[in-house]
Structure formats: structure tokens, C-alpha cells
C-alpha positions as CSV (number, residue, x, y, z in Angstrom):
1,M,45.0,-22.9,-2.2
2,K,43.3,-19.4,-4.1
3,H,39.5,-20.6,-3.1
4,I,40.9,-21.8,0.6
5,A,43.4,-19.4,0.8
6,K,41.1,-16.9,1.9
7,Y,39.6,-18.6,5.0
8,M,43.5,-18.4,5.5
9,A,44.1,-14.9,4.3
10,M,41.1,-13.3,7.3
11,G,43.9,-14.5,9.4
12,V,42.9,-12.0,12.7
13,L,42.4,-9.2,9.9
14,G,39.0,-10.9,9.5
15,A,38.8,-13.7,11.0
16,S,39.2,-13.9,14.6
17,L,39.7,-11.1,16.0
18,M,36.3,-9.9,15.0
19,F,34.7,-12.4,17.5
20,S,34.1,-11.8,21.1
21,S,36.8,-13.1,23.2
22,C,36.5,-15.9,25.8
23,S,36.6,-13.2,28.1
24,D,37.3,-10.0,28.0
25,S,38.2,-10.2,32.2
26,W,41.6,-9.6,31.1
27,L,41.6,-7.0,28.6
28,D,38.9,-3.9,28.5
29,K,39.4,-3.3,24.5
30,T,36.5,-5.3,22.8
31,P,37.6,-6.7,19.7
32,T,36.9,-5.3,15.8
33,G,36.5,-6.8,12.8
34,S,38.9,-3.4,11.2
35,A,42.3,-4.4,12.8
36,S,45.4,-4.3,10.2
37,A,48.2,-6.3,10.4
38,G,49.8,-2.9,11.6
39,E,47.8,-3.7,14.8
40,V,48.4,-6.8,14.8
41,N,51.8,-6.9,15.8
42,G,51.7,-3.2,17.3
43,N,51.3,-4.2,20.4
44,V,51.5,-7.1,23.5
45,D,47.7,-6.3,23.8
46,N,46.3,-6.6,20.4
47,L,48.5,-9.8,19.6
48,K,46.7,-11.4,23.1
49,Q,43.3,-10.7,21.2
50,A,44.8,-12.0,18.3
51,I,45.7,-15.5,20.2
52,N,42.2,-15.0,22.0
53,G,40.5,-15.0,18.6
54,I,42.0,-18.2,18.2
55,C,40.8,-19.8,20.9
56,K,37.1,-18.1,20.1
57,L,37.4,-19.8,16.8
58,M,37.8,-23.4,18.0
59,T,34.0,-22.5,20.3
60,M,31.8,-20.6,17.7
61,Q,29.5,-20.7,14.9
62,H,30.8,-21.1,11.2
63,A,28.5,-18.8,9.6
64,Y,29.6,-19.8,6.3
65,Y,28.7,-23.5,6.6
66,G,26.1,-22.7,8.7
67,Q,25.1,-23.4,12.6
68,G,25.7,-26.8,13.2
69,F,29.5,-26.7,12.7
70,N,30.6,-25.0,15.4
71,G,34.6,-25.6,15.6
72,E,36.5,-28.4,18.2
73,G,32.6,-29.5,19.7
74,T,31.9,-30.5,16.0
75,I,34.9,-32.3,15.3
76,M,34.9,-34.3,18.8
77,M,31.2,-35.2,17.7
78,M,30.3,-35.7,14.5
79,Y,33.7,-36.8,12.8
80,A,35.2,-38.2,15.3
81,E,32.2,-40.1,17.6
82,Y,29.7,-40.4,14.8
83,M,32.1,-42.3,12.5
84,G,33.6,-44.3,15.3
85,E,32.7,-47.7,16.8
86,D,31.0,-46.8,20.4
87,F,29.3,-43.5,20.0
88,Y,25.0,-44.2,19.8
89,F,22.5,-41.6,19.1
90,P,19.5,-43.8,19.1
91,V,16.9,-41.3,16.9
92,F,19.0,-39.7,14.1
93,A,21.1,-43.1,12.9
94,P,19.0,-44.1,10.4
95,G,19.2,-40.1,9.1
96,W,23.0,-40.2,10.2
97,A,24.2,-42.9,8.6
98,L,25.6,-41.7,5.6
99,M,27.9,-39.9,8.3
100,M,28.1,-42.5,10.4
101,N,29.3,-45.4,7.7
102,G,32.2,-42.9,6.2
103,N,30.0,-42.6,3.0
104,M,30.8,-38.7,2.8
105,N,34.2,-38.9,2.8
106,D,34.6,-39.3,-0.6
107,R,32.0,-36.3,-2.0
108,N,34.3,-33.4,-2.5
109,T,31.5,-30.9,-2.8
110,S,30.2,-32.0,0.1
111,I,30.4,-29.6,3.2
112,Y,31.2,-32.6,5.5
113,D,34.3,-33.3,3.1
114,S,35.4,-29.2,3.3
115,Y,34.5,-28.1,6.4
116,P,37.7,-30.0,8.3
117,W,39.8,-28.1,5.7
118,Y,38.4,-24.7,6.0
119,Y,38.5,-25.0,10.2
120,Y,41.8,-26.2,10.3
121,Y,42.9,-24.0,7.5
122,T,41.5,-21.0,9.1
123,M,43.3,-21.5,12.5
124,V,46.7,-22.2,10.4
125,G,46.0,-18.3,8.6
126,N,45.1,-17.1,11.7
127,A,48.6,-18.4,13.3
128,N,50.8,-17.0,10.5
129,T,49.6,-13.9,10.8
130,I,50.6,-14.0,14.6
131,L,53.8,-15.0,12.6
132,A,54.2,-12.9,10.7
133,N,53.3,-9.8,12.5
134,I,55.6,-10.8,15.7
135,D,58.4,-10.0,15.9
136,A,57.5,-5.6,14.6
137,A,55.5,-5.8,18.1
138,E,56.6,-4.1,20.8
139,G,56.4,-6.0,24.3
140,T,58.8,-7.5,26.4
141,E,61.0,-10.1,25.1
142,A,59.5,-13.0,27.6
143,E,55.5,-11.6,26.5
144,L,57.0,-12.4,23.5
145,D,58.5,-15.7,23.2
146,F,54.9,-16.5,25.2
147,L,52.6,-15.5,21.9
148,K,54.7,-16.4,19.3
149,A,54.8,-20.7,20.9
150,S,50.8,-19.9,21.2
151,A,50.6,-19.6,17.8
152,L,53.5,-22.5,16.8
153,T,50.9,-24.7,19.0
154,F,48.0,-23.9,17.7
155,R,49.1,-23.9,14.1
156,A,51.0,-27.6,15.1
157,F,47.8,-28.2,16.5
158,A,45.7,-27.9,13.1
159,F,48.4,-29.5,10.8
160,T,48.2,-33.3,13.3
161,Q,44.4,-32.5,12.9
162,L,44.7,-32.1,9.0
163,V,46.9,-35.4,8.6
164,Q,44.3,-37.4,10.6
165,F,41.3,-36.0,8.1
166,Y,42.6,-36.4,4.4
167,C,45.9,-38.7,4.6
168,D,46.8,-42.0,5.3
169,S,47.7,-43.8,9.2
170,W,51.4,-43.3,9.1
171,A,51.3,-47.4,8.4
172,N,49.8,-47.1,5.3
173,S,51.5,-44.0,4.1
174,N,55.0,-45.5,2.8
175,N,57.0,-44.2,5.7
176,G,55.6,-41.4,5.1
177,A,56.0,-40.8,1.2
178,N,52.5,-40.6,0.3
179,D,50.3,-37.5,0.3
180,G,50.6,-34.7,3.3
181,I,48.9,-31.7,3.6
182,V,49.2,-27.6,2.4
183,L,51.8,-26.6,4.3
184,R,51.0,-23.1,4.3
185,L,53.8,-21.4,6.4
186,D,53.3,-18.1,5.9
187,E,50.3,-14.9,4.4
188,S,50.9,-16.3,1.6
189,T,47.7,-17.0,-0.7
190,G,49.2,-18.9,-3.5
191,D,48.6,-22.5,-5.4
192,M,51.0,-24.6,-3.7
193,P,51.8,-28.7,-3.4
194,L,51.1,-31.2,-1.0
195,S,53.7,-32.6,1.2
196,T,54.9,-35.4,1.7
197,L,53.2,-37.1,5.0
198,A,56.9,-37.4,6.0
199,E,57.3,-33.3,5.5
200,S,54.1,-32.8,7.3
201,Y,54.9,-34.9,10.9
202,A,58.6,-32.9,10.0
203,Q,57.1,-29.8,10.1
204,I,54.5,-30.2,12.8
205,Y,58.0,-32.0,15.2
206,A,59.8,-28.5,14.1
207,D,56.4,-26.1,15.6
208,L,56.1,-27.4,18.5
209,D,60.3,-27.7,19.0
210,E,60.1,-24.5,18.6
211,A,56.9,-23.4,20.6
212,I,58.3,-25.9,23.8
213,S,61.7,-23.5,23.5
214,L,60.0,-20.0,24.0
215,F,57.6,-21.2,26.5
216,Q,60.5,-21.9,28.5
217,A,62.4,-19.3,27.2
218,S,59.6,-16.9,29.1
219,G,59.1,-17.9,32.2
220,L,55.9,-17.1,31.6
221,N,52.5,-19.6,31.9
222,R,49.3,-18.5,30.5
223,S,47.5,-17.4,33.6
224,Q,50.3,-14.4,33.9
225,M,49.5,-13.8,30.2
226,F,46.2,-14.0,30.4
227,V,44.7,-12.7,33.5
228,T,41.4,-14.3,33.7
229,S,39.2,-16.8,36.1
230,S,40.3,-20.2,36.1
231,N,37.9,-21.4,34.2
232,E,38.9,-19.4,31.5
233,V,42.3,-20.0,31.2
234,Q,42.2,-23.5,29.9
235,C,41.3,-21.8,26.4
236,F,44.9,-20.5,25.6
237,P,47.5,-23.2,24.6
238,D,50.5,-23.3,27.0
239,L,53.7,-25.8,27.4
240,N,51.7,-28.5,28.4
241,V,49.6,-28.1,25.7
242,A,52.8,-28.2,23.3
243,Y,53.4,-31.5,25.2
244,A,50.3,-32.6,24.7
245,V,49.9,-31.9,21.5
246,Y,53.5,-32.8,20.3
247,A,52.4,-36.5,22.3
248,R,48.9,-37.0,19.7
249,A,51.3,-36.4,16.6
250,A,54.0,-38.5,17.8
251,L,51.5,-41.3,18.6
252,N,49.9,-41.2,14.8
253,R,53.6,-41.2,13.3
254,Q,54.0,-44.3,15.4
255,D,57.4,-42.6,16.5
256,Y,56.4,-44.1,20.2
257,A,59.6,-42.7,22.6
258,K,58.5,-39.5,21.7
259,A,55.0,-39.9,21.9
260,G,55.5,-41.4,25.4
261,E,58.3,-39.4,26.5
262,M,55.9,-35.8,25.6
263,A,53.0,-37.6,26.9
264,A,55.0,-37.9,30.3
265,L,56.0,-34.0,30.4
266,A,52.4,-32.7,29.5
267,R,50.8,-34.4,32.2
268,A,52.9,-32.9,35.2
269,G,51.1,-30.9,37.5
270,Y,48.0,-32.3,36.2
271,P,46.9,-34.8,38.5
272,L,43.8,-37.7,37.4
273,M,40.8,-35.8,39.1
274,S,38.6,-37.2,42.0
275,N,35.6,-39.3,41.4
276,A,33.6,-36.7,42.6
277,D,34.6,-34.9,39.8
278,Y,34.8,-37.7,37.7
279,R,30.6,-38.2,38.3
280,A,30.7,-33.7,38.1
281,G,29.1,-33.9,34.0
282,F,32.6,-32.8,32.9
283,C,31.5,-29.6,32.0
284,N,34.0,-27.7,34.1
285,P,37.3,-27.8,34.4
286,T,39.6,-30.7,36.8
287,S,42.7,-31.5,37.6
288,E,43.2,-32.8,34.8
289,W,42.0,-30.9,32.0
290,I,44.7,-29.4,30.0
291,F,44.0,-28.2,27.2
292,G,39.8,-27.0,26.8
293,S,37.3,-24.6,26.1
294,Y,35.8,-22.2,27.9
295,N,31.4,-21.6,28.0
296,D,28.9,-20.1,29.5
297,A,25.6,-18.4,29.5
298,A,26.5,-15.1,27.7
299,E,28.7,-16.8,25.2
300,T,26.4,-19.3,24.3
301,M,26.1,-21.3,20.8
302,Y,22.4,-21.6,22.2
303,Y,21.1,-25.6,20.3
304,W,24.8,-25.8,18.4
305,S,26.5,-26.4,21.1
306,F,28.9,-29.5,22.6
307,Q,26.3,-29.8,25.6
308,V,23.1,-29.7,24.1
309,I,23.1,-33.0,22.5
310,M,26.2,-34.9,24.3
311,A,24.8,-33.8,28.2
312,Y,22.3,-36.3,30.0
313,N,20.6,-32.8,30.8
314,G,21.0,-30.7,27.6
315,Y,18.3,-30.0,24.7
316,Y,17.9,-32.5,22.9
317,S,17.9,-35.5,26.1
318,S,15.1,-33.6,27.5
319,M,13.0,-34.1,24.0
320,G,14.1,-37.6,24.8
321,Y,17.0,-38.2,22.4
322,N,19.3,-39.7,24.2
323,I,23.3,-40.6,23.3
324,A,24.0,-44.1,24.1
325,A,27.2,-46.4,24.1
326,S,28.0,-49.3,22.6
327,R,26.3,-52.2,24.9
328,E,29.7,-54.0,23.6
329,L,32.1,-51.6,25.6
330,I,29.8,-51.2,28.2
331,D,29.0,-54.9,29.3
332,A,33.5,-55.5,29.1
333,I,33.3,-52.9,32.3
334,P,33.6,-54.1,36.0
335,D,30.5,-53.5,37.9
336,T,33.7,-52.3,40.2
337,D,34.3,-49.2,37.7
338,I,32.6,-46.5,38.5
339,R,33.0,-45.1,34.9
340,K,30.4,-48.3,34.4
341,G,27.9,-46.1,36.2
342,L,28.3,-43.5,33.7
343,F,26.0,-44.9,30.6
344,L,22.1,-46.2,31.4
345,H,22.0,-50.1,32.2
346,S,20.3,-52.2,34.4
347,G,22.8,-52.0,36.9
348,T,23.6,-48.3,37.0
349,F,23.3,-46.5,40.9
350,L,21.0,-49.7,42.0
351,E,22.0,-52.1,45.1
352,E,20.6,-55.6,45.1
353,G,17.1,-55.9,45.2
354,Q,16.4,-52.0,44.7
355,K,14.2,-51.1,42.8
356,V,13.9,-48.4,39.5
357,E,11.6,-45.9,41.3
358,D,13.6,-45.1,44.5
359,V,16.0,-43.6,42.8
360,V,14.1,-42.5,39.7
361,E,15.5,-39.0,39.6
362,T,19.2,-39.4,40.2
363,I,19.2,-42.4,37.0
364,Y,15.9,-41.2,34.8
365,G,14.7,-37.7,35.7
366,S,16.9,-36.3,32.6
367,F,15.7,-38.6,30.4
368,N,11.6,-38.2,30.6
369,V,10.7,-41.1,30.6
370,E,7.6,-41.6,32.6
371,T,8.1,-43.7,35.9
372,K,5.5,-46.7,36.9
373,A,5.4,-48.0,40.7
374,G,7.2,-51.6,40.7
375,Q,8.9,-51.5,37.5
376,T,12.7,-53.6,37.7
377,A,15.7,-51.4,36.2
378,A,16.0,-54.0,33.2
379,M,11.9,-53.7,32.6
380,K,12.4,-50.0,32.5
381,A,15.5,-49.7,30.0
382,N,13.3,-51.9,27.8
383,E,10.5,-49.5,27.9
384,Y,13.2,-46.6,27.1
385,A,14.4,-48.7,24.7
386,A,11.4,-49.1,23.1
387,S,9.6,-45.6,23.1
388,V,12.8,-43.6,22.4
389,C,15.4,-46.3,20.1
390,A,12.1,-47.0,17.7
391,Y,12.8,-51.1,18.9
392,T,10.0,-53.9,18.6
393,P,8.9,-55.0,22.5
394,S,11.0,-58.6,21.2
395,Q,14.2,-56.4,20.1
396,T,14.0,-54.1,23.1
397,I,17.0,-54.1,25.1
398,E,18.8,-51.5,27.7
399,P,19.9,-48.6,25.8
400,Y,23.3,-47.9,27.3
401,G,22.4,-44.2,27.8
402,A,24.5,-41.7,27.8
403,L,25.0,-39.8,32.2
404,K,28.8,-38.4,30.9
405,F,28.3,-35.4,30.1
406,A,26.0,-32.4,31.5
407,A,25.3,-28.5,31.1
408,T,26.0,-26.2,33.6
409,G,23.1,-24.2,32.5
410,M,20.6,-24.2,29.3
411,P,20.7,-24.4,26.4
412,G,23.9,-26.6,26.1
413,V,26.2,-24.4,29.0
414,G,29.4,-25.8,29.5
415,D,33.1,-26.2,28.8
416,V,34.8,-29.0,26.8
417,P,37.7,-30.9,27.3
418,F,39.9,-31.0,24.8
419,I,43.3,-32.9,25.8
420,R,43.3,-34.5,29.4
421,S,45.8,-35.9,32.0
422,S,43.8,-39.4,31.4
423,E,44.8,-39.0,27.3
424,M,48.3,-38.5,28.1
425,L,48.3,-41.6,30.8
426,L,46.7,-43.7,28.0
427,I,49.2,-42.5,25.3
428,E,52.1,-43.4,27.5
429,A,50.7,-47.0,27.9
430,E,50.7,-47.8,24.5
431,A,53.7,-46.2,23.9
432,A,55.1,-48.7,26.7
433,Y,53.7,-51.6,25.2
434,Q,54.9,-50.7,22.0
435,T,58.7,-50.1,22.8
436,G,58.4,-53.3,24.4
437,D,57.9,-52.7,27.9
438,E,54.9,-54.1,28.8
439,A,55.8,-53.6,32.6
440,G,54.9,-50.1,32.1
441,A,52.6,-50.4,30.0
442,R,50.9,-51.9,33.0
443,N,51.4,-49.8,35.4
444,A,49.9,-46.9,33.4
445,L,46.9,-48.6,33.4
446,I,46.9,-49.8,37.4
447,E,47.3,-45.8,37.7
448,L,45.0,-45.1,35.5
449,N,42.2,-47.8,36.7
450,A,43.3,-48.7,40.5
451,T,45.7,-45.8,42.0
452,S,43.2,-43.3,40.5
453,G,40.0,-44.8,42.7
454,R,38.4,-45.5,39.7
455,D,38.1,-49.0,40.2
456,A,40.3,-49.6,43.0
457,A,39.7,-53.5,42.5
458,Y,41.3,-53.3,39.1
459,T,44.4,-55.1,38.9
460,C,46.2,-56.1,35.9
461,T,48.7,-59.3,34.9
462,K,48.3,-59.4,31.2
463,S,51.0,-59.5,28.7
464,G,50.9,-59.7,25.1
465,E,48.1,-59.4,22.8
466,D,45.9,-59.6,25.7
467,L,47.8,-57.0,27.2
468,W,47.2,-55.4,23.8
469,N,43.4,-55.3,23.9
470,E,43.4,-53.8,27.7
471,I,45.1,-50.9,26.9
472,I,42.2,-50.7,23.9
473,L,39.1,-50.9,26.0
474,Y,40.3,-48.6,28.8
475,R,41.1,-46.0,26.1
476,R,38.1,-46.6,24.6
477,L,35.7,-46.4,28.1
478,E,38.2,-43.7,29.4
479,L,38.0,-41.2,26.1
480,W,34.6,-42.5,25.1
481,G,32.1,-39.2,23.1
482,E,35.6,-37.1,24.2
483,G,36.2,-37.2,20.1
484,H,39.1,-40.2,19.8
485,S,37.2,-42.9,18.4
486,W,37.0,-43.3,14.2
487,F,40.6,-41.7,15.2
488,D,42.1,-44.2,17.7
489,C,41.0,-47.1,14.9
490,K,42.2,-45.5,12.2
491,R,45.8,-45.8,13.7
492,W,45.4,-48.7,15.5
493,G,44.3,-50.4,11.7
494,R,41.0,-51.9,13.4
495,P,38.1,-52.2,11.9
496,V,35.2,-49.8,13.5
497,V,32.4,-52.8,14.3
498,R,29.1,-52.3,15.5
499,K,26.8,-55.1,15.7
500,G,23.3,-54.9,15.5
501,I,20.1,-56.3,17.6
502,T,20.4,-59.7,16.8
503,E,23.9,-59.9,17.0
504,G,23.4,-59.4,20.7
505,G,25.0,-55.6,20.5
506,N,22.3,-52.6,20.3
507,F,23.1,-50.5,17.5
508,H,20.3,-49.8,14.3
509,A,20.2,-52.1,11.8
510,A,20.7,-48.7,9.7
511,I,24.9,-47.9,11.4
512,A,25.2,-51.5,12.4
513,G,27.5,-53.4,10.3
514,T,31.8,-53.6,10.2
515,Y,33.4,-50.4,8.4
516,G,36.7,-49.7,7.5
517,A,38.2,-54.4,7.0
518,D,40.0,-52.8,4.4
519,S,42.7,-50.0,5.3
520,S,42.7,-48.5,1.9
521,S,38.3,-47.8,2.2
522,S,37.5,-43.9,1.9
523,F,36.1,-44.9,5.7
524,W,39.7,-44.0,6.6
525,K,40.8,-40.8,5.0
526,W,38.0,-38.1,3.6
527,V,39.2,-36.2,0.0
528,L,40.4,-33.3,-0.6
529,P,37.3,-30.9,-1.5
530,A,37.0,-30.2,-4.6
531,R,36.9,-26.0,-2.4
532,E,40.5,-27.0,-2.5
533,T,41.7,-28.7,-6.0
534,D,39.4,-26.5,-7.8
535,Y,41.4,-23.4,-7.0
536,N,44.8,-24.8,-6.2
537,T,46.5,-26.1,-9.9
538,A,49.6,-27.3,-8.1
539,L,47.3,-30.1,-7.0
540,G,47.3,-31.0,-11.2
541,M,43.3,-29.9,-10.8
542,P,42.0,-27.2,-13.4
543,E,41.9,-23.7,-12.9
């Protein structure tokens, strides 16, 4: 692990401590790039700064790879959504087809293959530096417990992501006997073999069990540890974040009882957001944001931020380069559901008989498309599809452009949700179904959709395979654009199917088709990067 270990060895010594903080409101001292291990273990304030640096790692441009590689936002969009079944970037689809169709997954010299490995092992390295030095630090036992738990949670989060990228799904892993990841648990940088997938999950569980125990023993919360605004505090791990990461890991491991238990604990104290908040652009924390980024105009990533591409008022949308959703997904949602209104189609925001020009600022103002008097919504949508999506007139269909995300400022300023309580509720639904509790699964769906007010008319009496498909449908809708699609399809053993225009869908021919029909296909697993195998001789590769 000699090459990738360089990233890890940076730890808080040369990486996270040199980044600007999520906010300096809780700590006046400016981070430096010359911190030593002695300084890290010196006192609680330095350890807080180190944790703060890992938070920043998740939302910064990683210059080693280039401006387009900026932590969790890149993982969510470029990997989990581009390669999934419901995300569509019409103008960029032909040029990004290799990535969207999984053709980069087996190219071990590609930066796209090595970036997740680099990014998450950098997070692991930072956490390991904290863990290796925290016992010698000065501070109260409660504070040190909380900070150690935070580092363990970050390491478990990174390991969980790595096994999703570079390992088989649990269902195809020979009960965990197949290769897992390199379980680096200290600051060493020598060669190290792969653990099995079962061993990898066992370590994730162990980290989270210890983190939960320490968070509980500390009696503290992140607002007490990091005195900051309500918006900023979301980027720090706490007890609920540890539960949520545990729920995700257990779900991926098909440990459904554990997944359901942890998901319920994770969403305690995080009620589902109001409809007004749901329509507010997913750019500021709401009642259900358990974990997320912090970003403001002073710390923006400029033209590489998540909102630049994903926001309906982002930089790309102002140029007419809008993102969209699968027509098949949106058409399957009842018109009574407020979430259907977050995607551009003939019924978006329109009352019966109403013309597009009556509400053009609401619907199309962000899309920079000329308005013509007398056009119906369908006509307007067809015009948009023809001009922006490059379809011929005979192919024009509603584009299903996305209005879910907004930016609070330009270019692309805004917070990003990493984990919401809605996701946890959906994990409860999936876990209940998989353990034979169909009533529990139905109740979870009703709570998500009807009780929340997102679709007051929603009810669910389905069972068997119909109920399972209902869970899948509403997970696709609820979490659209938030970095789950490819991971979900991999876990479910569900091929990614994107229907082209001639099949009644809306995907460009370059990315339409069926991908991953063979569960052993390279579409489902990124190859170990050469930047690891060329230097880590314990992996059986030459030096």
C-alpha cells in the first residue's frame, strides 16, 4: 500500500489541517499545514480542528485529481447517479456515456477508478492519525470520548463506501468470503493484503459499536462540541450519524434486523420535513438532515460544486444544460404527490386549462427558454426537449427536467444532504419486508408518503412482490439525485434499465439500454486501481 498509503500518511499532518475549516466560528485559530502528530494529540482544540478538517475533506476540490473531484458531491453525482437508472444529463449524455454506462470500471489506470479509493483512504488516514494520538491528548474524558467516536464514525463511513465500490455485493460474495478491502487501522504505510468482505464488515461494525458507546458515554452532542450555527453543525458526526452509517452498512450486508434497528435509532429526533421545506431546494438543512455538508459564499467550490450542476438555478441550468429524471419513474408517481412537482412535465404546477405562460416564471424561469404566448405545457416541454436535449421534432417528449435542488447563491452555493431521516425510514421499510414483516413495511411507506403530507391520498395494501416493487419505487423517488441509485441497484441485484425515446423513455441513445444484467459484470464493481496494486506487493502484484 505504498502509493495510496502516501495519501493516508498525510493524515491530519498534511491534509485536513491545511484546509480551511467548515467554519471558524467555533475556533478562532486558523488551520495550518505544518501540524505535527504532537500538535494533534496536544489538546482538545487541535483534535477538534482535525475532525473539522475531515469534514472539509468531503467538500473541497482535490487538486491531485483536478477541479471536478470534490469529495462527497462528486461521489453522489458522478458515480452513484450517473451510473444509475433514474438520472439523466441530456446535453452531456453522449460525452459521458463511458462513465454512465460503466465502461470505466475496469480501467485500473483511470483517475475515475482510483478517485474513490484515494478519497476514502485519505479520510481513513486522517481518522487513524486522530485515533493513534488521542489517548495522549489533554482534555476532559467526555470531550475526548466524543472526538474519538467521531474519528471512528468517519473511518466506518469510508470503509462502508469503499466496499460498495470495490467489492462484490453481499449476495454475490460467497457469504463474505470474497475479497474485501485493505483494512488499514493505524498509521503504518507498508504492504497489506485485502481482508475478506466478511472481515471488512466486521471491522465496520466494531468501529461503529465503539463509536456509539463513546458518544453515549460522553453525554455531549455536536452543538456542544462545535459551537456553531445550526447550518454548520450538520457536517460533524454524532450519535445519530453513527446509527445511520450502521444502518447503511447493515443493509448492504443484508443484515436486515440490524439495519432496521439502527435506522429507527438514527432518525429519532429528526422528524420528516414539511412540504414547504421539501419544495425549498434541498440547499439548507431541514428537520430531517442527519448528516450533510456546509457551504456558503465564502467557502464555495465555484464552478465545481454540487449545486452548479444539480440546482435548477445553478450555473449549468442558466446555460440550458439541465439535468432530468427518468420519464418512467416520474410517470409512475401519482399526480397527488408533491414530489412529482419537482420534475418538469406537462402537469408541473399547472391547474386544468392553465397555460404555461401564466406560470412561466415559476416553472421555466430557471431554464432560460424563450416563452411564446399560447403554448400549452406539453408544447413548451417539447420545445425544450428539442432545443436542449437535441431530439428531432418527431422524437420530442417531455424532458422531465429536475427542480429538486436549488442554489442559495452563485455559483452553486448551498448545503448538500448526505443522510436524511427519509432514507432511514426507507431502510426500515426494506428491512421489515426482508424479515417477513409486510405490515411494518406498509406502515413505513404510509408514514413516508401519507402521514408526511407528501401525498395525503397515498395508501398501501400491497403484499409480496408488489409491495417490494412499491418500496423500490418510492426509494427511487424520495432519494433521487442524492447518491443512491447505482448502489441500490447493485444491492438489489437489479439491472440498470434506461429506456430510449423509441421505447417510450427519454434517455439519449448513447446511454439507453440495459446494464449489469449479469451480476458478475464489471459494471457492478470497480477494479482495484493500479495506483494501489503497483505499489502494494501484498496484493500479489509486482513491485
